[in-house]
mmCIF file of the C-alpha atoms, coordinates in Angstrom:
data_MODEL
# 
_entry.id   MODEL 
# 
loop_
_atom_site.group_PDB 
_atom_site.id 
_atom_site.type_symbol 
_atom_site.label_atom_id 
_atom_site.label_alt_id 
_atom_site.label_comp_id 
_atom_site.label_asym_id 
_atom_site.label_entity_id 
_atom_site.label_seq_id 
_atom_site.pdbx_PDB_ins_code 
_atom_site.Cartn_x 
_atom_site.Cartn_y 
_atom_site.Cartn_z 
_atom_site.occupancy 
_atom_site.B_iso_or_equiv 
_atom_site.pdbx_formal_charge 
_atom_site.auth_seq_id 
_atom_site.auth_comp_id 
_atom_site.auth_asym_id 
_atom_site.auth_atom_id 
_atom_site.pdbx_PDB_model_num 
ATOM 1   C CA . MET A 1 1   ? -31.528 -114.844 61.446 1.00 0.00 ? 1   MET A CA 1 
ATOM 2   C CA . LYS A 1 2   ? -31.099 -111.284 59.890 1.00 0.00 ? 2   LYS A CA 1 
ATOM 3   C CA . LYS A 1 3   ? -29.154 -112.850 56.704 1.00 0.00 ? 3   LYS A CA 1 
ATOM 4   C CA . LYS A 1 4   ? -32.099 -115.033 56.189 1.00 0.00 ? 4   LYS A CA 1 
ATOM 5   C CA . ARG A 1 5   ? -34.862 -112.018 56.333 1.00 0.00 ? 5   ARG A CA 1 
ATOM 6   C CA . MET A 1 6   ? -32.619 -110.172 53.723 1.00 0.00 ? 6   MET A CA 1 
ATOM 7   C CA . ALA A 1 7   ? -32.245 -113.207 51.639 1.00 0.00 ? 7   ALA A CA 1 
ATOM 8   C CA . ASP A 1 8   ? -36.068 -113.791 52.053 1.00 0.00 ? 8   ASP A CA 1 
ATOM 9   C CA . GLY A 1 9   ? -36.571 -110.115 50.906 1.00 0.00 ? 9   GLY A CA 1 
ATOM 10  C CA . LEU A 1 10  ? -34.337 -110.289 47.931 1.00 0.00 ? 10  LEU A CA 1 
ATOM 11  C CA . LEU A 1 11  ? -36.132 -113.668 46.991 1.00 0.00 ? 11  LEU A CA 1 
ATOM 12  C CA . LYS A 1 12  ? -39.190 -111.826 47.174 1.00 0.00 ? 12  LYS A CA 1 
ATOM 13  C CA . SER A 1 13  ? -38.304 -108.885 45.048 1.00 0.00 ? 13  SER A CA 1 
ATOM 14  C CA . LEU A 1 14  ? -36.957 -111.025 42.314 1.00 0.00 ? 14  LEU A CA 1 
ATOM 15  C CA . GLN A 1 15  ? -40.309 -113.218 42.331 1.00 0.00 ? 15  GLN A CA 1 
ATOM 16  C CA . GLU A 1 16  ? -42.116 -109.851 41.914 1.00 0.00 ? 16  GLU A CA 1 
ATOM 17  C CA . ALA A 1 17  ? -39.984 -108.818 39.203 1.00 0.00 ? 17  ALA A CA 1 
ATOM 18  C CA . GLY A 1 18  ? -40.513 -112.091 37.205 1.00 0.00 ? 18  GLY A CA 1 
ATOM 19  C CA . GLN A 1 19  ? -44.114 -111.463 37.522 1.00 0.00 ? 19  GLN A CA 1 
ATOM 20  C CA . MET A 1 20  ? -44.221 -107.779 36.213 1.00 0.00 ? 20  MET A CA 1 
ATOM 21  C CA . GLU A 1 21  ? -42.378 -109.088 33.295 1.00 0.00 ? 21  GLU A CA 1 
ATOM 22  C CA . THR A 1 22  ? -44.805 -111.675 32.244 1.00 0.00 ? 22  THR A CA 1 
ATOM 23  C CA . GLY A 1 23  ? -47.646 -109.291 32.991 1.00 0.00 ? 23  GLY A CA 1 
ATOM 24  C CA . GLN A 1 24  ? -48.903 -110.751 36.362 1.00 0.00 ? 24  GLN A CA 1 
ATOM 25  C CA . ILE A 1 25  ? -48.672 -107.663 38.362 1.00 0.00 ? 25  ILE A CA 1 
ATOM 26  C CA . LYS A 1 26  ? -48.328 -104.030 37.431 1.00 0.00 ? 26  LYS A CA 1 
ATOM 27  C CA . GLY A 1 27  ? -45.541 -102.146 39.110 1.00 0.00 ? 27  GLY A CA 1 
ATOM 28  C CA . ARG A 1 28  ? -45.093 -98.411  39.772 1.00 0.00 ? 28  ARG A CA 1 
ATOM 29  C CA . GLU A 1 29  ? -43.714 -96.183  37.099 1.00 0.00 ? 29  GLU A CA 1 
ATOM 30  C CA . THR A 1 30  ? -42.554 -92.711  37.398 1.00 0.00 ? 30  THR A CA 1 
ATOM 31  C CA . LEU A 1 31  ? -41.486 -90.629  34.393 1.00 0.00 ? 31  LEU A CA 1 
ATOM 32  C CA . ARG A 1 32  ? -39.134 -87.657  35.447 1.00 0.00 ? 32  ARG A CA 1 
ATOM 33  C CA . ARG A 1 33  ? -37.713 -85.050  32.589 1.00 0.00 ? 33  ARG A CA 1 
ATOM 34  C CA . LEU A 1 34  ? -34.470 -83.989  33.268 1.00 0.00 ? 34  LEU A CA 1 
ATOM 35  C CA . SER A 1 35  ? -33.362 -80.338  33.901 1.00 0.00 ? 35  SER A CA 1 
ATOM 36  C CA . LYS A 1 36  ? -31.712 -78.529  30.904 1.00 0.00 ? 36  LYS A CA 1 
ATOM 37  C CA . PRO A 1 37  ? -28.178 -77.907  31.262 1.00 0.00 ? 37  PRO A CA 1 
ATOM 38  C CA . ALA A 1 38  ? -27.642 -74.243  33.232 1.00 0.00 ? 38  ALA A CA 1 
ATOM 39  C CA . PRO A 1 39  ? -26.711 -71.602  30.843 1.00 0.00 ? 39  PRO A CA 1 
ATOM 40  C CA . LYS A 1 40  ? -23.112 -70.563  30.000 1.00 0.00 ? 40  LYS A CA 1 
ATOM 41  C CA . TRP A 1 41  ? -22.191 -67.523  31.574 1.00 0.00 ? 41  TRP A CA 1 
ATOM 42  C CA . THR A 1 42  ? -20.021 -64.815  30.041 1.00 0.00 ? 42  THR A CA 1 
ATOM 43  C CA . LYS A 1 43  ? -17.647 -62.502  32.142 1.00 0.00 ? 43  LYS A CA 1 
ATOM 44  C CA . THR A 1 44  ? -20.155 -59.850  30.707 1.00 0.00 ? 44  THR A CA 1 
ATOM 45  C CA . GLY A 1 45  ? -23.157 -61.256  31.375 1.00 0.00 ? 45  GLY A CA 1 
ATOM 46  C CA . ILE A 1 46  ? -21.777 -61.585  35.131 1.00 0.00 ? 46  ILE A CA 1 
ATOM 47  C CA . LYS A 1 47  ? -20.478 -58.254  35.468 1.00 0.00 ? 47  LYS A CA 1 
ATOM 48  C CA . LYS A 1 48  ? -23.784 -56.802  34.157 1.00 0.00 ? 48  LYS A CA 1 
ATOM 49  C CA . LEU A 1 49  ? -25.601 -58.932  36.704 1.00 0.00 ? 49  LEU A CA 1 
ATOM 50  C CA . ARG A 1 50  ? -23.421 -58.054  39.592 1.00 0.00 ? 50  ARG A CA 1 
ATOM 51  C CA . GLU A 1 51  ? -23.464 -54.252  38.752 1.00 0.00 ? 51  GLU A CA 1 
ATOM 52  C CA . GLU A 1 52  ? -26.601 -53.446  36.816 1.00 0.00 ? 52  GLU A CA 1 
ATOM 53  C CA . ILE A 1 53  ? -29.193 -55.677  38.145 1.00 0.00 ? 53  ILE A CA 1 
ATOM 54  C CA . PHE A 1 54  ? -28.116 -56.181  42.067 1.00 0.00 ? 54  PHE A CA 1 
ATOM 55  C CA . HIS A 1 55  ? -25.926 -52.998  42.185 1.00 0.00 ? 55  HIS A CA 1 
ATOM 56  C CA . MET A 1 56  ? -23.076 -54.828  44.213 1.00 0.00 ? 56  MET A CA 1 
ATOM 57  C CA . SER A 1 57  ? -19.489 -54.901  44.535 1.00 0.00 ? 57  SER A CA 1 
ATOM 58  C CA . GLN A 1 58  ? -17.285 -57.831  44.039 1.00 0.00 ? 58  GLN A CA 1 
ATOM 59  C CA . PRO A 1 59  ? -17.102 -58.982  47.733 1.00 0.00 ? 59  PRO A CA 1 
ATOM 60  C CA . VAL A 1 60  ? -20.813 -58.513  48.553 1.00 0.00 ? 60  VAL A CA 1 
ATOM 61  C CA . PHE A 1 61  ? -21.854 -60.591  45.263 1.00 0.00 ? 61  PHE A CA 1 
ATOM 62  C CA . ALA A 1 62  ? -19.286 -63.033  46.460 1.00 0.00 ? 62  ALA A CA 1 
ATOM 63  C CA . SER A 1 63  ? -20.663 -63.393  49.782 1.00 0.00 ? 63  SER A CA 1 
ATOM 64  C CA . LEU A 1 64  ? -24.161 -63.760  48.308 1.00 0.00 ? 64  LEU A CA 1 
ATOM 65  C CA . LEU A 1 65  ? -23.215 -66.595  45.810 1.00 0.00 ? 65  LEU A CA 1 
ATOM 66  C CA . ASN A 1 66  ? -20.949 -68.059  48.670 1.00 0.00 ? 66  ASN A CA 1 
ATOM 67  C CA . VAL A 1 67  ? -17.706 -67.721  46.946 1.00 0.00 ? 67  VAL A CA 1 
ATOM 68  C CA . LYS A 1 68  ? -14.597 -66.089  47.275 1.00 0.00 ? 68  LYS A CA 1 
ATOM 69  C CA . THR A 1 69  ? -14.259 -62.553  45.873 1.00 0.00 ? 69  THR A CA 1 
ATOM 70  C CA . THR A 1 70  ? -11.261 -63.848  43.778 1.00 0.00 ? 70  THR A CA 1 
ATOM 71  C CA . THR A 1 71  ? -13.715 -66.376  42.252 1.00 0.00 ? 71  THR A CA 1 
ATOM 72  C CA . VAL A 1 72  ? -15.985 -63.723  40.975 1.00 0.00 ? 72  VAL A CA 1 
ATOM 73  C CA . ARG A 1 73  ? -13.059 -61.460  39.725 1.00 0.00 ? 73  ARG A CA 1 
ATOM 74  C CA . ALA A 1 74  ? -11.824 -64.578  37.684 1.00 0.00 ? 74  ALA A CA 1 
ATOM 75  C CA . TRP A 1 75  ? -15.307 -64.925  36.215 1.00 0.00 ? 75  TRP A CA 1 
ATOM 76  C CA . GLU A 1 76  ? -15.595 -61.177  35.423 1.00 0.00 ? 76  GLU A CA 1 
ATOM 77  C CA . GLN A 1 77  ? -12.142 -61.420  33.740 1.00 0.00 ? 77  GLN A CA 1 
ATOM 78  C CA . GLY A 1 78  ? -12.745 -64.354  31.507 1.00 0.00 ? 78  GLY A CA 1 
ATOM 79  C CA . GLN A 1 79  ? -10.133 -66.542  33.271 1.00 0.00 ? 79  GLN A CA 1 
ATOM 80  C CA . ARG A 1 80  ? -12.525 -68.793  34.919 1.00 0.00 ? 80  ARG A CA 1 
ATOM 81  C CA . SER A 1 81  ? -16.182 -69.962  34.397 1.00 0.00 ? 81  SER A CA 1 
ATOM 82  C CA . PRO A 1 82  ? -18.919 -70.694  36.997 1.00 0.00 ? 82  PRO A CA 1 
ATOM 83  C CA . ASP A 1 83  ? -19.217 -74.398  37.446 1.00 0.00 ? 83  ASP A CA 1 
ATOM 84  C CA . GLY A 1 84  ? -22.714 -76.100  37.324 1.00 0.00 ? 84  GLY A CA 1 
ATOM 85  C CA . ALA A 1 85  ? -24.069 -75.147  40.588 1.00 0.00 ? 85  ALA A CA 1 
ATOM 86  C CA . ALA A 1 86  ? -22.840 -71.782  40.409 1.00 0.00 ? 86  ALA A CA 1 
ATOM 87  C CA . SER A 1 87  ? -24.360 -71.220  36.940 1.00 0.00 ? 87  SER A CA 1 
ATOM 88  C CA . ARG A 1 88  ? -27.589 -72.388  38.273 1.00 0.00 ? 88  ARG A CA 1 
ATOM 89  C CA . LEU A 1 89  ? -27.699 -70.115  41.229 1.00 0.00 ? 89  LEU A CA 1 
ATOM 90  C CA . LEU A 1 90  ? -26.963 -67.326  38.706 1.00 0.00 ? 90  LEU A CA 1 
ATOM 91  C CA . GLN A 1 91  ? -29.461 -68.342  36.410 1.00 0.00 ? 91  GLN A CA 1 
ATOM 92  C CA . ILE A 1 92  ? -31.985 -68.325  39.300 1.00 0.00 ? 92  ILE A CA 1 
ATOM 93  C CA . LEU A 1 93  ? -30.936 -64.784  40.580 1.00 0.00 ? 93  LEU A CA 1 
ATOM 94  C CA . SER A 1 94  ? -31.179 -63.554  37.097 1.00 0.00 ? 94  SER A CA 1 
ATOM 95  C CA . LYS A 1 95  ? -34.668 -64.469  36.882 1.00 0.00 ? 95  LYS A CA 1 
ATOM 96  C CA . ASP A 1 96  ? -36.005 -63.430  40.459 1.00 0.00 ? 96  ASP A CA 1 
ATOM 97  C CA . VAL A 1 97  ? -33.974 -60.504  41.466 1.00 0.00 ? 97  VAL A CA 1 
ATOM 98  C CA . ASP A 1 98  ? -36.076 -60.569  44.708 1.00 0.00 ? 98  ASP A CA 1 
ATOM 99  C CA . ILE A 1 99  ? -34.551 -63.736  45.843 1.00 0.00 ? 99  ILE A CA 1 
ATOM 100 C CA . ALA A 1 100 ? -31.246 -62.304  46.954 1.00 0.00 ? 100 ALA A CA 1 
ATOM 101 C CA . GLU A 1 101 ? -32.977 -60.208  49.287 1.00 0.00 ? 101 GLU A CA 1 
ATOM 102 C CA . GLU A 1 102 ? -34.143 -63.427  50.906 1.00 0.00 ? 102 GLU A CA 1 
ATOM 103 C CA . LEU A 1 103 ? -30.503 -64.784  50.616 1.00 0.00 ? 103 LEU A CA 1 
ATOM 104 C CA . ALA A 1 104 ? -28.949 -61.972  52.176 1.00 0.00 ? 104 ALA A CA 1 
ATOM 105 C CA . SER A 1 105 ? -31.201 -61.750  55.591 1.00 0.00 ? 105 SER A CA 1 
# 
Protein backbone atom coordinates (compact mmCIF):
# COMPACT_ATOMS: atom_id res chain seq x y z
CA MET A 1 0.00 0.00 0.00
CA LYS A 2 2.85 2.40 0.83
CA LYS A 3 4.55 1.68 -2.51
CA LYS A 4 1.34 2.51 -4.35
CA ARG A 5 1.05 5.89 -2.57
CA MET A 6 4.62 6.74 -3.45
CA ALA A 7 4.06 5.75 -7.09
CA ASP A 8 0.87 7.86 -7.17
CA GLY A 9 2.78 10.84 -5.85
CA LEU A 10 5.52 10.40 -8.43
CA LEU A 11 3.00 10.12 -11.26
CA LYS A 12 1.14 13.22 -10.06
CA SER A 13 4.42 15.16 -9.91
CA LEU A 14 5.30 14.03 -13.42
CA GLN A 15 1.88 15.13 -14.70
CA GLU A 16 2.30 18.53 -13.02
CA ALA A 17 5.74 18.92 -14.58
CA GLY A 18 4.20 18.25 -18.01
CA GLN A 19 1.47 20.79 -17.36
CA MET A 20 4.06 23.38 -16.31
CA GLU A 21 6.05 22.67 -19.45
CA THR A 22 3.01 23.31 -21.66
CA GLY A 23 1.94 26.37 -19.67
CA GLN A 24 -1.29 24.86 -18.33
CA ILE A 25 -0.22 25.58 -14.76
CA LYS A 26 2.39 27.89 -13.32
CA GLY A 27 5.11 26.63 -11.01
CA ARG A 28 7.03 28.48 -8.32
CA GLU A 29 10.41 29.92 -9.11
CA THR A 30 12.94 31.26 -6.66
CA LEU A 31 16.07 32.98 -7.87
CA ARG A 32 18.93 33.03 -5.40
CA ARG A 33 22.25 34.71 -5.96
CA LEU A 34 25.35 32.89 -4.87
CA SER A 35 27.63 34.62 -2.40
CA LYS A 36 31.00 35.82 -3.56
CA PRO A 37 33.83 33.59 -2.38
CA ALA A 38 35.47 34.53 0.91
CA PRO A 39 38.58 36.66 0.43
CA LYS A 40 42.04 35.14 0.46
CA TRP A 41 43.85 35.98 3.68
CA THR A 42 47.54 36.77 3.78
CA LYS A 43 49.75 35.97 6.72
CA THR A 44 50.14 39.69 7.47
CA GLY A 45 46.38 40.26 7.21
CA ILE A 46 45.67 37.53 9.75
CA LYS A 47 48.37 38.74 12.12
CA LYS A 48 47.14 42.34 11.84
CA LEU A 49 43.56 41.26 12.56
CA ARG A 50 44.67 39.27 15.60
CA GLU A 51 47.12 41.79 17.07
CA GLU A 52 45.91 45.24 16.03
CA ILE A 53 42.16 44.76 15.87
CA PHE A 54 41.45 42.11 18.51
CA HIS A 55 44.60 42.47 20.65
CA MET A 56 44.70 38.73 21.21
CA SER A 57 47.42 36.15 21.61
CA GLN A 58 47.52 33.24 19.18
CA PRO A 59 45.93 30.80 21.68
CA VAL A 60 43.06 33.17 22.49
CA PHE A 61 42.48 33.96 18.80
CA ALA A 62 42.57 30.25 17.97
CA SER A 63 39.99 29.61 20.67
CA LEU A 64 37.74 32.31 19.19
CA LEU A 65 37.97 30.66 15.77
CA ASN A 66 37.67 27.15 17.21
CA VAL A 67 40.94 26.05 15.64
CA LYS A 68 44.24 24.90 17.12
CA THR A 69 46.94 27.39 18.04
CA THR A 70 49.26 25.60 15.62
CA THR A 71 46.79 26.38 12.84
CA VAL A 72 46.88 30.13 13.56
CA ARG A 73 50.68 29.97 13.78
CA ALA A 74 50.87 28.17 10.41
CA TRP A 75 48.60 30.82 8.84
CA GLU A 76 50.75 33.64 10.19
CA GLN A 77 53.95 31.98 9.01
CA GLY A 78 52.51 31.45 5.54
CA GLN A 79 52.74 27.67 5.78
CA ARG A 80 48.98 27.25 5.39
CA SER A 81 45.99 29.37 4.41
CA PRO A 82 42.58 29.47 6.03
CA ASP A 83 40.05 27.22 4.27
CA GLY A 84 36.68 28.43 3.00
CA ALA A 85 34.78 28.40 6.30
CA ALA A 86 37.67 29.89 8.27
CA SER A 87 38.17 32.57 5.60
CA ARG A 88 34.49 33.49 5.79
CA LEU A 89 34.64 33.66 9.60
CA LEU A 90 37.72 35.90 9.44
CA GLN A 91 35.88 38.11 6.96
CA ILE A 92 32.86 38.40 9.25
CA LEU A 93 35.02 39.15 12.27
CA SER A 94 36.97 41.80 10.37
CA LYS A 95 33.71 43.55 9.38
CA ASP A 96 32.09 43.37 12.83
CA VAL A 97 34.65 43.39 15.64
CA ASP A 98 31.91 43.47 18.29
CA ILE A 99 30.81 39.98 17.31
CA ALA A 100 34.00 38.60 18.86
CA GLU A 101 32.71 39.68 22.28
CA GLU A 102 29.49 37.77 21.69
CA LEU A 103 31.33 34.67 20.49
CA ALA A 104 33.70 34.75 23.45
CA SER A 105 30.94 34.83 26.05
